[in-house]
C-alpha positions as CSV (number, residue, x, y, z in Angstrom):
1,M,0.0,0.0,0.0
2,S,1.4,3.4,-1.0
3,R,1.9,6.0,1.7
4,Q,2.8,9.7,1.6
5,L,6.5,10.5,1.5
6,G,6.7,12.5,4.8
7,D,10.4,13.1,5.4
8,I,13.8,13.4,3.6
9,T,16.7,13.9,6.0
10,I,20.4,14.5,5.5
11,Y,22.3,13.2,8.5
12,Y,25.3,15.4,9.5
13,Y,27.4,14.6,12.6
14,S,30.1,16.9,13.9
15,G,29.6,16.9,17.7
16,T,29.7,20.7,17.6
17,I,27.1,23.6,17.4
18,D,27.4,23.2,13.6
19,E,25.4,20.0,13.9
20,K,22.4,21.9,15.4
21,I,22.6,24.7,12.9
22,F,22.8,22.2,10.0
23,N,19.8,20.3,11.3
24,G,17.8,23.5,11.5
25,I,18.6,24.5,8.0
26,Q,18.1,21.0,6.6
27,N,14.7,20.5,8.4
28,M,13.3,23.8,7.1
29,V,14.4,23.2,3.5
30,S,13.3,19.6,3.5
31,D,10.0,20.3,5.1
32,L,9.3,22.9,2.4
33,Y,10.3,20.5,-0.4
34,I,8.0,17.8,1.1
35,E,5.1,20.3,1.4
36,F,5.4,21.0,-2.3
37,L,5.3,17.3,-3.2
38,R,1.5,17.8,-2.5
39,G,1.1,14.5,-0.7
40,Y,2.8,12.3,-3.3
41,K,2.8,8.6,-2.4
42,P,5.7,6.6,-3.9
43,P,5.2,2.9,-3.4
44,K,5.9,1.7,0.2
45,T,8.1,4.7,1.0
46,S,7.5,7.0,4.0
47,R,11.0,8.4,4.5
48,I,14.3,8.8,2.7
49,T,17.4,8.9,5.0
50,I,20.6,10.3,3.4
51,S,24.1,9.7,4.8
52,I,27.0,11.9,3.8
53,S,29.4,9.9,1.6
54,K,31.9,10.0,-1.2
55,E,29.3,9.0,-3.8
56,D,25.6,9.4,-4.5
57,Y,23.9,6.1,-4.0
58,V,20.4,4.7,-3.5
59,G,20.3,1.7,-1.2
60,N,17.6,-0.6,0.1
61,Y,14.5,-0.4,2.2
62,Y,14.2,-1.0,5.9
63,G,10.4,-1.3,6.3
64,S,9.1,1.9,4.6
65,I,12.4,3.8,5.1
66,L,14.7,4.0,2.0
67,S,18.4,4.5,2.7
68,A,20.6,6.6,0.5
69,S,24.0,8.4,0.5
70,A,25.1,11.7,-1.0
71,V,28.2,13.6,-1.8
72,F,28.4,16.7,0.4
73,D,31.3,19.1,0.9
74,A,30.8,20.3,4.5
75,D,33.9,22.5,4.5
76,T,32.6,24.5,1.6
77,F,29.1,24.5,3.0
78,W,30.1,26.4,6.1
79,L,31.8,29.1,4.1
80,L,28.6,30.0,2.3
81,K,26.0,32.6,3.2
82,E,22.7,31.3,4.6
83,N,20.6,31.5,1.4
84,Q,23.4,29.7,-0.4
85,Q,23.4,27.0,2.2
86,F,19.6,26.6,1.7
87,R,20.4,26.0,-2.0
88,V,23.0,23.4,-1.3
89,I,20.6,21.5,0.9
90,L,17.9,21.6,-1.7
91,E,20.2,20.5,-4.5
92,T,21.3,17.5,-2.4
93,I,17.8,16.5,-1.4
94,H,16.5,16.9,-4.9
95,R,19.4,15.1,-6.6
96,I,18.9,12.0,-4.3
97,A,15.1,12.1,-4.8
98,L,15.6,11.9,-8.5
99,L,18.0,9.0,-8.2
100,C,15.4,7.2,-6.0
101,A,12.7,8.0,-8.7
102,D,15.0,6.5,-11.4
103,K,15.7,3.4,-9.4
104,Y,12.2,2.7,-8.2
105,G,10.1,4.1,-11.1
106,W,8.5,7.1,-9.3
107,D,7.0,10.1,-11.0
108,K,10.0,12.4,-11.5
109,E,7.9,15.3,-12.5
110,V,6.4,15.6,-9.0
111,F,9.9,16.2,-7.6
112,I,10.9,18.6,-10.3
113,K,7.8,20.7,-9.6
114,A,8.5,20.7,-5.9
115,Y,12.1,21.8,-6.5
116,D,10.9,24.7,-8.8
117,E,8.3,25.8,-6.2
118,V,10.9,25.9,-3.4
119,L,13.0,28.2,-5.6
120,A,10.0,30.3,-6.6
121,V,9.2,31.2,-3.0
122,D,12.9,31.8,-2.3
123,F,12.9,29.3,0.6
124,K,10.2,31.1,2.6
125,Y,8.1,28.5,4.4
126,E,4.6,30.1,4.5
127,I,1.9,27.5,4.2
128,E,-1.6,28.7,4.6
129,G,-4.6,26.4,5.1
130,K,-8.0,26.7,3.5
131,S,-10.0,29.7,4.7
132,K,-13.3,29.3,6.5
133,L,-16.3,31.7,6.3
134,S,-17.8,33.1,9.6
135,N,-21.4,32.2,10.4
136,D,-22.5,35.8,9.6
137,R,-20.6,35.5,6.3
138,Q,-18.8,38.8,6.9
139,H,-15.2,37.5,7.3
140,K,-12.9,34.6,6.5
141,A,-10.0,33.2,8.4
142,S,-7.3,30.6,8.0
143,V,-4.3,29.0,9.8
144,L,-0.9,30.0,8.6
145,V,2.3,28.0,9.4
146,E,5.6,29.8,9.0
147,K,9.0,28.3,9.6
148,D,12.6,29.4,9.9
149,V,15.7,27.5,10.8
150,K,14.7,27.4,14.5
151,C,11.0,27.2,15.0
152,A,7.5,27.2,13.5
153,I,5.0,30.1,14.0
154,I,1.3,29.3,14.0
155,S,-1.0,32.3,13.2
156,V,-4.5,33.1,12.3
157,V,-5.1,35.3,9.2
158,F,-8.3,37.3,8.9
159,Y,-9.9,38.4,5.7
160,D,-12.9,40.4,4.7
161,K,-15.6,38.9,2.5
162,Q,-13.8,40.3,-0.6
163,D,-10.7,38.2,0.4
164,D,-8.7,41.3,1.3
165,R,-6.4,40.5,4.2
166,I,-7.2,42.3,7.4
167,K,-4.5,41.1,9.8
168,K,-2.4,38.2,11.2
169,V,-2.4,37.2,14.8
170,E,0.3,34.8,16.2
171,L,-1.1,32.0,18.3
172,L,1.8,29.7,19.0
173,K,5.5,29.6,18.6
174,S,6.4,25.9,18.4
175,F,9.2,23.6,17.3
176,Q,10.1,23.0,13.7
177,H,8.7,19.5,13.4
178,Q,5.0,19.1,12.9
179,I,5.0,16.2,15.4
180,F,4.7,19.1,18.0
181,Y,2.1,21.3,16.4
182,G,0.5,19.0,13.8
183,G,-2.2,17.7,16.0
184,I,-3.6,21.1,17.2
185,I,-3.6,22.8,13.8
186,K,-5.8,20.0,12.3
187,R,-8.7,21.4,14.3
188,Y,-9.7,25.0,13.6
189,K,-13.0,26.9,13.5
190,W,-14.8,30.1,14.2
191,F,-15.8,30.3,17.9
192,S,-17.9,33.3,17.2
193,N,-18.3,35.8,14.4
194,R,-15.3,37.6,15.7
195,E,-13.0,34.8,17.0
196,F,-11.2,32.1,15.1
197,G,-8.6,29.6,16.3
198,I,-7.2,26.1,16.8
199,Y,-8.0,23.5,19.5
200,T,-7.2,20.0,20.8
201,K,-9.6,17.1,21.1
202,D,-12.6,17.9,23.2
203,E,-11.5,21.6,23.1
204,E,-9.5,21.1,26.3
205,I,-6.9,23.5,24.9
206,I,-8.0,26.4,22.8
207,L,-5.8,29.0,21.1
208,K,-7.8,31.7,19.3
209,A,-7.5,35.2,17.8
210,S,-10.0,38.0,17.7
211,L,-10.8,40.6,15.0
212,D,-11.1,43.1,17.8
213,N,-7.5,43.0,19.1
214,D,-4.1,41.5,18.4
215,I,-3.7,39.6,21.7
216,P,-4.1,35.8,21.3
217,I,-6.5,34.1,23.7
218,K,-5.5,30.9,25.5
219,I,-8.1,28.7,27.2
220,I,-7.5,25.5,29.2
221,H,-10.7,23.7,29.9
222,P,-10.2,20.3,31.6
223,K,-12.6,17.5,30.6
224,T,-10.8,14.2,30.3
225,K,-7.5,15.5,31.6
226,D,-6.6,17.6,34.6
227,K,-5.4,21.2,34.4
228,E,-1.8,20.4,35.2
229,A,-1.6,17.7,32.4
230,L,-3.1,20.2,29.9
231,E,-0.6,22.9,30.9
232,G,2.2,20.4,30.5
233,E,0.9,19.5,27.0
234,L,0.8,23.1,26.0
235,R,4.4,23.7,27.3
236,R,5.6,20.7,25.3
237,I,4.4,22.2,22.0
238,T,5.6,25.7,22.8
239,Y,9.1,26.5,21.5
240,K,12.0,26.6,24.0
241,E,15.7,27.1,23.2
242,I,17.4,23.8,23.9
243,N,21.2,24.0,23.8
244,T,22.4,21.3,26.2
245,K,21.4,17.8,27.4
246,E,20.4,19.4,30.7
247,D,18.0,21.7,28.8
248,L,16.5,18.7,27.0
249,I,16.0,16.7,30.2
250,K,14.4,19.7,31.9
251,W,12.1,20.3,29.0
252,A,11.2,16.6,28.6
253,N,10.3,16.4,32.3
254,Q,8.0,19.4,32.3
């Protein structure tokens, strides 16, 4: 059964701060490339893992994970400006994706279009969901996800009924990977004719914005979980700078 290709990762190990910086860049560029694949489902493939090597090579499957290797000049990479680094990551990911397509008979055009779209937006990760009309039919609103090399920003964008943008209100600053914020942004609605936002199952956590001000509204409403558990859940999806193992342990134990 085919499944959506949800991740292409280049693994870079240095044991220094460069490793964290590289991961942030690679995650943002790869996520944007994956987004522009538009849910493409190559046979039995959910992930492509790329190891740095002296040659480009497509290996075998481990379950639904396809292994590959790629030539990558790390020394030159660190001498480049940030936007040039984005381009090198994209070129590497795309080159290996096309090799995988050649070997396993995938639709290469899907990957070529994704590559072109990433360049067209100049590496700006700004993915906006479908807008919803308010009950009084006077306004529309949507959820916008923006990413940089560190985090993801989740916002509400309001429009008038002529589709002219009114404003954007930030709801949540989360971590890069959608495993953190993906659940809550799947649920969104108008809570009134003036308020729109996102929420967890049973509406135990609600994050919403109002047409009347620029201050996001946070509501914790225990139903199946207690307040402390819900507060911990919200903290875990809220971005925090993590630089050491101690930071990670402290954050994980919140």
